[in-house]
TORPA-4810 file (N, C-alpha, C, O; in nm, 3 decimals):
<nodes>
NODE_1_0.066_-0.123_-0.003_0.002_-0.010_-0.007_0.077_0.118_-0.016_0.021_0.227_-0.027_M
NODE_2_0.227_0.096_-0.010_0.290_0.234_0.017_0.297_0.309_-0.123_0.339_0.424_-0.123_N
NODE_3_0.266_0.258_-0.221_0.250_0.302_-0.354_0.137_0.404_-0.386_0.130_0.469_-0.490_H
NODE_4_0.055_0.409_-0.288_-0.065_0.502_-0.318_-0.034_0.631_-0.240_-0.088_0.664_-0.134_H
NODE_5_0.069_0.705_-0.316_0.103_0.829_-0.259_-0.029_0.931_-0.274_-0.069_0.974_-0.165_L
NODE_6_-0.082_0.963_-0.358_-0.171_1.055_-0.381_-0.301_1.033_-0.269_-0.352_1.134_-0.219_I
NODE_7_-0.346_0.910_-0.237_-0.444_0.875_-0.143_-0.402_0.892_-0.017_-0.491_0.910_0.066_L
NODE_8_-0.255_0.889_0.032_-0.216_0.919_0.169_-0.207_1.052_0.193_-0.240_1.101_0.301_R
NODE_9_-0.154_1.130_0.079_-0.169_1.263_0.102_-0.296_1.338_0.119_-0.310_1.433_0.196_V
NODE_10_-0.387_1.288_0.044_-0.515_1.346_0.047_-0.585_1.309_0.177_-0.652_1.384_0.248_I
NODE_11_-0.560_1.189_0.194_-0.623_1.143_0.341_-0.557_1.216_0.448_-0.636_1.241_0.538_T
NODE_12_-0.439_1.259_0.468_-0.359_1.338_0.568_-0.422_1.476_0.572_-0.427_1.540_0.677_K
NODE_13_-0.467_1.518_0.464_-0.531_1.649_0.432_-0.663_1.670_0.475_-0.704_1.778_0.518_I
NODE_14_-0.744_1.545_0.460_-0.874_1.541_0.491_-0.925_1.497_0.636_-1.034_1.524_0.687_L
NODE_15_-0.837_1.434_0.681_-0.881_1.383_0.813_-0.914_1.489_0.934_-1.008_1.478_1.013_I
NODE_16_-0.819_1.592_0.929_-0.831_1.705_1.030_-0.969_1.790_0.992_-1.026_1.846_1.086_P
NODE_17_-1.010_1.800_0.894_-1.122_1.871_0.876_-1.255_1.807_0.906_-1.353_1.864_0.955_P
NODE_18_-1.243_1.659_0.863_-1.343_1.553_0.902_-1.373_1.560_1.049_-1.489_1.571_1.091_I
NODE_19_-1.248_1.552_1.143_-1.267_1.588_1.287_-1.333_1.694_1.333_-1.428_1.695_1.412_L
NODE_20_-1.269_1.800_1.271_-1.328_1.935_1.312_-1.469_1.960_1.284_-1.542_2.036_1.347_L
NODE_21_-1.505_1.878_1.167_-1.658_1.877_1.117_-1.736_1.800_1.230_-1.851_1.833_1.259_F
NODE_22_-1.678_1.708_1.286_-1.741_1.635_1.381_-1.774_1.703_1.514_-1.880_1.693_1.575_A
NODE_23_-1.658_1.778_1.552_-1.679_1.888_1.665_-1.783_1.968_1.644_-1.867_1.989_1.731_L
NODE_24_-1.788_2.023_1.522_-1.895_2.124_1.507_-2.017_2.066_1.517_-2.096_2.120_1.594_Y
NODE_25_-2.053_1.961_1.452_-2.171_1.884_1.478_-2.218_1.848_1.620_-2.333_1.854_1.663_V
NODE_26_-2.124_1.816_1.673_-2.137_1.784_1.810_-2.168_1.904_1.903_-2.255_1.897_1.990_Q
NODE_27_-2.110_1.990_1.888_-2.129_2.123_1.987_-2.253_2.204_1.927_-2.312_2.286_1.996_F
NODE_28_-2.293_2.174_1.782_-2.402_2.253_1.728_-2.530_2.188_1.750_-2.636_2.237_1.713_H
NODE_29_-2.518_2.070_1.812_-2.658_1.991_1.830_-2.749_2.058_1.919_-2.863_2.012_1.922_G
NODE_30_-2.719_2.165_1.997_-2.809_2.217_2.100_-2.881_2.317_1.998_-3.000_2.340_2.017_D
NODE_31_-2.826_2.368_1.910_-2.904_2.490_1.844_-2.955_2.467_1.712_-3.011_2.554_1.646_Y
NODE_32_-2.930_2.326_1.667_-2.975_2.287_1.533_-2.969_2.135_1.526_-2.967_2.056_1.620_G
NODE_33_-2.966_2.111_1.396_-2.975_1.942_1.367_-2.842_1.911_1.394_-2.756_1.995_1.366_P
NODE_34_-2.810_1.802_1.444_-2.673_1.733_1.485_-2.682_1.691_1.621_-2.789_1.697_1.683_G
NODE_35_-2.565_1.645_1.676_-2.563_1.626_1.806_-2.459_1.496_1.808_-2.374_1.479_1.720_G
NODE_36_-2.480_1.406_1.924_-2.375_1.320_1.957_-2.363_1.195_1.878_-2.258_1.136_1.855_G
NODE_37_-2.495_1.157_1.835_-2.486_1.034_1.710_-2.435_1.069_1.568_-2.364_0.991_1.504_F
NODE_38_-2.471_1.178_1.525_-2.400_1.210_1.401_-2.278_1.238_1.405_-2.209_1.201_1.310_Q
NODE_39_-2.211_1.317_1.524_-2.099_1.355_1.532_-1.995_1.239_1.556_-1.879_1.246_1.516_A
NODE_40_-2.049_1.122_1.631_-1.988_1.017_1.654_-1.953_0.923_1.532_-1.843_0.870_1.518_G
NODE_41_-2.066_0.908_1.438_-2.049_0.849_1.308_-1.954_0.915_1.214_-1.888_0.841_1.142_V
NODE_42_-1.937_1.049_1.205_-1.840_1.131_1.140_-1.704_1.112_1.183_-1.615_1.089_1.100_I
NODE_43_-1.677_1.121_1.326_-1.565_1.070_1.389_-1.500_0.935_1.346_-1.382_0.914_1.318_F
NODE_44_-1.600_0.853_1.347_-1.555_0.704_1.308_-1.543_0.694_1.175_-1.486_0.597_1.127_A
NODE_45_-1.591_0.789_1.102_-1.580_0.767_0.948_-1.439_0.821_0.919_-1.378_0.783_0.819_A
NODE_46_-1.389_0.905_1.000_-1.241_0.951_0.956_-1.160_0.847_1.008_-1.069_0.819_0.930_A
NODE_47_-1.162_0.767_1.131_-1.092_0.641_1.149_-1.078_0.539_1.042_-0.973_0.491_1.001_F
NODE_48_-1.214_0.512_1.000_-1.226_0.411_0.897_-1.155_0.450_0.778_-1.102_0.357_0.715_V
NODE_49_-1.143_0.566_0.733_-1.083_0.613_0.623_-0.940_0.601_0.663_-0.877_0.531_0.584_L
NODE_50_-0.885_0.638_0.743_-0.745_0.609_0.786_-0.699_0.470_0.791_-0.587_0.432_0.759_Y
NODE_51_-0.787_0.402_0.831_-0.779_0.248_0.833_-0.760_0.182_0.700_-0.675_0.096_0.679_A
NODE_52_-0.852_0.231_0.605_-0.856_0.195_0.470_-0.729_0.234_0.382_-0.689_0.155_0.296_L
NODE_53_-0.668_0.353_0.403_-0.589_0.405_0.339_-0.453_0.347_0.404_-0.385_0.276_0.330_I
NODE_54_-0.409_0.368_0.533_-0.284_0.321_0.578_-0.284_0.183_0.619_-0.172_0.136_0.640_F
NODE_55_-0.410_0.087_0.641_-0.403_-0.033_0.687_-0.435_-0.043_0.837_-0.411_0.043_0.922_G
NODE_56_-0.482_-0.143_0.851_-0.554_-0.166_0.985_-0.438_-0.173_1.110_-0.464_-0.130_1.222_L
NODE_57_-0.330_-0.222_1.082_-0.209_-0.216_1.193_-0.172_-0.070_1.228_-0.146_-0.044_1.345_D
NODE_58_-0.168_0.019_1.141_-0.165_0.153_1.153_-0.266_0.240_1.222_-0.239_0.337_1.291_A
NODE_59_-0.382_0.194_1.195_-0.505_0.261_1.260_-0.505_0.198_1.403_-0.536_0.273_1.495_A
NODE_60_-0.474_0.076_1.430_-0.461_0.034_1.574_-0.378_0.077_1.656_-0.394_0.074_1.778_N
NODE_61_-0.241_0.138_1.574_-0.138_0.216_1.655_-0.210_0.347_1.708_-0.190_0.397_1.819_D
NODE_62_-0.295_0.394_1.614_-0.327_0.545_1.653_-0.449_0.539_1.770_-0.469_0.625_1.856_V
NODE_63_-0.524_0.416_1.750_-0.642_0.404_1.859_-0.650_0.262_1.878_-0.720_0.187_1.811_A
NODE_64_-0.569_0.225_1.980_-0.567_0.071_2.019_-0.698_0.023_2.050_-0.768_0.086_2.129_P
NODE_65_-0.740_-0.085_1.995_-0.856_-0.148_2.023_-0.924_-0.157_2.164_-1.045_-0.148_2.186_P
NODE_66_-0.824_-0.177_2.256_-0.862_-0.197_2.403_-0.912_-0.058_2.480_-0.993_-0.048_2.572_H
NODE_67_-0.835_0.051_2.410_-0.880_0.185_2.447_-0.992_0.223_2.384_-1.066_0.292_2.455_I
NODE_68_-1.036_0.200_2.263_-1.174_0.238_2.215_-1.285_0.180_2.277_-1.388_0.236_2.314_V
NODE_69_-1.244_0.030_2.285_-1.359_-0.037_2.370_-1.382_0.047_2.498_-1.498_0.079_2.522_R
NODE_70_-1.276_0.092_2.592_-1.306_0.165_2.711_-1.369_0.309_2.688_-1.426_0.376_2.775_G
NODE_71_-1.353_0.336_2.587_-1.431_0.479_2.558_-1.578_0.441_2.542_-1.663_0.523_2.578_F
NODE_72_-1.616_0.324_2.490_-1.744_0.295_2.494_-1.807_0.317_2.619_-1.894_0.399_2.647_T
NODE_73_-1.739_0.213_2.707_-1.792_0.242_2.850_-1.799_0.394_2.905_-1.899_0.435_2.964_A
NODE_74_-1.705_0.462_2.885_-1.664_0.605_2.936_-1.798_0.684_2.899_-1.856_0.752_2.984_V
NODE_75_-1.854_0.671_2.742_-1.939_0.734_2.699_-2.075_0.716_2.750_-2.155_0.807_2.772_G
NODE_76_-2.097_0.581_2.769_-2.214_0.533_2.844_-2.209_0.576_2.992_-2.312_0.623_3.039_W
NODE_77_-2.101_0.565_3.068_-2.108_0.589_3.194_-2.133_0.772_3.213_-2.189_0.817_3.313_L
NODE_78_-2.088_0.851_3.115_-2.117_0.981_3.115_-2.271_1.014_3.108_-2.324_1.098_3.181_L
NODE_79_-2.341_0.936_3.007_-2.467_0.937_2.976_-2.560_0.909_3.082_-2.662_0.978_3.085_Y
NODE_80_-2.543_0.814_3.175_-2.596_0.749_3.275_-2.587_0.843_3.389_-2.682_0.865_3.465_I
NODE_81_-2.437_0.914_3.402_-2.404_0.969_3.530_-2.479_1.094_3.519_-2.528_1.136_3.623_G
NODE_82_-2.496_1.156_3.419_-2.586_1.302_3.431_-2.731_1.264_3.487_-2.784_1.337_3.571_V
NODE_83_-2.792_1.154_3.440_-2.920_1.137_3.487_-2.926_1.081_3.624_-3.020_1.109_3.698_G
NODE_84_-2.822_0.996_3.663_-2.828_0.965_3.819_-2.788_1.091_3.903_-2.847_1.113_4.009_V
NODE_85_-2.686_1.178_3.857_-2.664_1.310_3.917_-2.791_1.378_3.933_-2.820_1.424_4.044_W
NODE_86_-2.874_1.390_3.828_-3.010_1.480_3.850_-3.093_1.398_3.951_-3.140_1.472_4.038_S
NODE_87_-3.125_1.267_3.966_-3.189_1.207_4.066_-3.132_1.213_4.199_-3.211_1.194_4.291_L
NODE_88_-2.991_1.240_4.231_-2.938_1.289_4.349_-2.978_1.406_4.405_-2.995_1.422_4.526_F
NODE_89_-2.998_1.516_4.293_-3.027_1.652_4.307_-3.201_1.661_4.344_-3.255_1.770_4.366_L
NODE_90_-3.259_1.556_4.346_-3.390_1.544_4.374_-3.489_1.579_4.246_-3.607_1.610_4.263_G
NODE_91_-3.434_1.571_4.133_-3.532_1.562_3.999_-3.535_1.443_3.942_-3.454_1.353_3.963_A
NODE_92_-3.632_1.440_3.864_-3.637_1.331_3.759_-3.528_1.289_3.685_-3.447_1.377_3.657_P
NODE_93_-3.502_1.155_3.638_-3.391_1.106_3.569_-3.375_1.191_3.440_-3.470_1.208_3.364_F
NODE_94_-3.257_1.241_3.417_-3.216_1.337_3.319_-3.294_1.474_3.306_-3.302_1.534_3.198_L
NODE_95_-3.341_1.511_3.401_-3.379_1.639_3.417_-3.306_1.744_3.436_-3.300_1.785_3.552_D
NODE_96_-3.237_1.813_3.337_-3.117_1.887_3.339_-3.120_2.007_3.404_-3.012_2.057_3.434_Y
NODE_97_-3.241_2.076_3.437_-3.265_2.200_3.510_-3.200_2.192_3.634_-3.158_2.304_3.662_S
NODE_98_-3.179_2.128_3.701_-3.144_2.113_3.851_-2.975_2.087_3.861_-2.917_2.056_3.965_V
NODE_99_-2.917_2.103_3.742_-2.772_2.087_3.700_-2.681_2.211_3.735_-2.559_2.206_3.750_L
NODE_100_-2.762_2.325_3.745_-2.687_2.444_3.741_-2.784_2.535_3.843_-2.895_2.504_3.884_A
NODE_101_-2.720_2.639_3.868_-2.805_2.755_3.938_-2.929_2.802_3.854_-3.031_2.809_3.924_H
NODE_102_-2.943_2.827_3.758_-3.040_2.854_3.645_-3.092_2.745_3.572_-3.000_2.678_3.526_D
NODE_103_-3.190_2.707_3.548_-3.256_2.598_3.503_-3.211_2.621_3.359_-3.172_2.516_3.308_P
NODE_104_-3.206_2.715_3.289_-3.159_2.725_3.144_-3.025_2.672_3.140_-2.995_2.575_3.070_I
NODE_105_-2.942_2.735_3.215_-2.779_2.696_3.207_-2.780_2.540_3.252_-2.697_2.469_3.195_H
NODE_106_-2.852_2.487_3.333_-2.868_2.351_3.366_-2.884_2.267_3.241_-2.809_2.180_3.195_G
NODE_107_-3.006_2.315_3.192_-3.030_2.249_3.040_-2.939_2.249_2.969_-2.905_2.141_2.920_Q
NODE_108_-2.869_2.364_2.937_-2.742_2.364_2.849_-2.627_2.279_2.877_-2.571_2.222_2.783_H
NODE_109_-2.582_2.263_3.009_-2.474_2.178_3.058_-2.529_2.034_3.024_-2.466_1.953_2.956_Y
NODE_110_-2.652_2.010_3.077_-2.676_1.870_3.078_-2.702_1.797_2.919_-2.675_1.678_2.898_G
NODE_111_-2.749_1.874_2.834_-2.749_1.838_2.693_-2.613_1.833_2.656_-2.583_1.725_2.604_I
NODE_112_-2.519_1.916_2.666_-2.381_1.914_2.637_-2.321_1.753_2.665_-2.276_1.669_2.588_L
NODE_113_-2.343_1.755_2.804_-2.281_1.628_2.864_-2.331_1.512_2.803_-2.255_1.423_2.764_L
NODE_114_-2.479_1.503_2.788_-2.553_1.367_2.747_-2.497_1.358_2.592_-2.448_1.252_2.554_V
NODE_115_-2.504_1.464_2.507_-2.460_1.435_2.378_-2.320_1.396_2.359_-2.280_1.332_2.262_E
NODE_116_-2.242_1.442_2.465_-2.093_1.416_2.449_-2.065_1.241_2.494_-1.974_1.169_2.453_G
NODE_117_-2.171_1.210_2.585_-2.167_1.063_2.611_-2.202_1.002_2.495_-2.130_0.914_2.448_G
NODE_118_-2.321_1.042_2.432_-2.365_0.975_2.309_-2.258_0.961_2.199_-2.237_0.852_2.146_V
NODE_119_-2.195_1.065_2.167_-2.091_1.092_2.081_-1.975_1.008_2.106_-1.916_0.944_2.019_G
NODE_120_-1.947_1.012_2.225_-1.811_0.895_2.275_-1.847_0.762_2.219_-1.784_0.697_2.136_I
NODE_121_-1.980_0.729_2.289_-2.014_0.599_2.271_-2.036_0.544_2.122_-1.988_0.437_2.086_T
NODE_122_-2.109_0.620_2.045_-2.131_0.594_1.924_-2.001_0.584_1.849_-1.992_0.485_1.776_V
NODE_123_-1.898_0.666_1.853_-1.777_0.671_1.787_-1.690_0.556_1.814_-1.630_0.493_1.726_A
NODE_124_-1.686_0.529_1.945_-1.624_0.399_1.984_-1.690_0.277_1.952_-1.624_0.178_1.920_S
NODE_125_-1.808_0.276_1.957_-1.892_0.140_1.903_-1.860_0.112_1.732_-1.838_0.005_1.675_T
NODE_126_-1.865_0.250_1.678_-1.854_0.236_1.528_-1.708_0.167_1.509_-1.692_0.069_1.435_M
NODE_127_-1.611_0.226_1.578_-1.490_0.196_1.551_-1.453_0.049_1.585_-1.367_-0.014_1.525_I
NODE_128_-1.524_0.004_1.682_-1.506_-0.158_1.750_-1.583_-0.245_1.629_-1.536_-0.352_1.592_T
NODE_129_-1.698_-0.192_1.575_-1.747_-0.283_1.476_-1.670_-0.309_1.348_-1.657_-0.412_1.283_I
NODE_130_-1.613_-0.162_1.326_-1.539_-0.172_1.196_-1.399_-0.262_1.228_-1.370_-0.353_1.149_F
NODE_131_-1.328_-0.239_1.327_-1.214_-0.324_1.372_-1.248_-0.472_1.346_-1.176_-0.549_1.282_N
NODE_132_-1.379_-0.508_1.409_-1.409_-0.662_1.410_-1.412_-0.700_1.288_-1.340_-0.797_1.263_Y
NODE_133_-1.487_-0.646_1.182_-1.512_-0.681_1.047_-1.368_-0.656_0.959_-1.344_-0.717_0.854_F
NODE_134_-1.295_-0.577_1.006_-1.166_-0.563_0.917_-1.078_-0.678_0.960_-1.015_-0.737_0.872_A
NODE_135_-1.068_-0.718_1.091_-0.987_-0.811_1.128_-1.013_-0.948_1.080_-0.923_-1.027_1.049_E
NODE_136_-1.171_-0.981_1.074_-1.192_-1.082_1.007_-1.253_-1.090_0.844_-1.325_-1.180_0.800_H
NODE_137_-1.213_-0.996_0.783_-1.222_-0.983_0.653_-1.116_-0.977_0.559_-1.034_-1.069_0.563_G
NODE_138_-1.100_-0.884_0.473_-1.014_-0.888_0.396_-0.933_-0.752_0.382_-0.867_-0.737_0.279_R
NODE_139_-0.933_-0.665_0.467_-0.888_-0.545_0.475_-0.738_-0.560_0.491_-0.694_-0.621_0.589_L
NODE_140_-0.656_-0.506_0.396_-0.499_-0.536_0.369_-0.438_-0.474_0.511_-0.484_-0.372_0.563_P
NODE_141_-0.331_-0.548_0.563_-0.251_-0.515_0.672_-0.137_-0.433_0.626_-0.090_-0.448_0.513_K
NODE_142_-0.087_-0.338_0.721_0.044_-0.268_0.694_0.139_-0.352_0.607_0.156_-0.469_0.642_E
NODE_143_0.189_-0.315_0.520_0.313_-0.383_0.440_0.243_-0.461_0.330_0.316_-0.479_0.233_G
NODE_144_0.126_-0.510_0.318_0.076_-0.570_0.199_0.063_-0.492_0.075_0.003_-0.384_0.078_D
NODE_145_0.112_-0.537_-0.032_0.080_-0.479_-0.158_-0.032_-0.538_-0.217_-0.067_-0.653_-0.189_D
NODE_146_-0.094_-0.460_-0.304_-0.205_-0.499_-0.371_-0.186_-0.598_-0.491_-0.283_-0.636_-0.555_D
</nodes>
């Protein structure tokens, strides 16, 4: 795969804007379409692009599978943690208005945290699914020539 110079250069140019767009979608989810699920899928798509061009071994060096699986749990715990925290503050599960001194600010903080948890969980789950299929499929390993 070393002879695909143009694909490698274009991928190195495209991945940072893809990740930046994922962050935009993540944080714009409060005000318009978007949010954690969409941002997580866009983030995972950047990883998949990297793995397809540079090989699965190189992608696993960037994001080791055991760490990616750990982020699945971190995202889930962040989502559940916001709901449990609101319960401890005497409100219903995932009632964000009690998370700050002002209910409007609490709503804003709560949705940011919940959407962050969703984004982390979706991105890490999509990467884990891709890794599973790539390891058991025909995705070229680093150093393989076509």
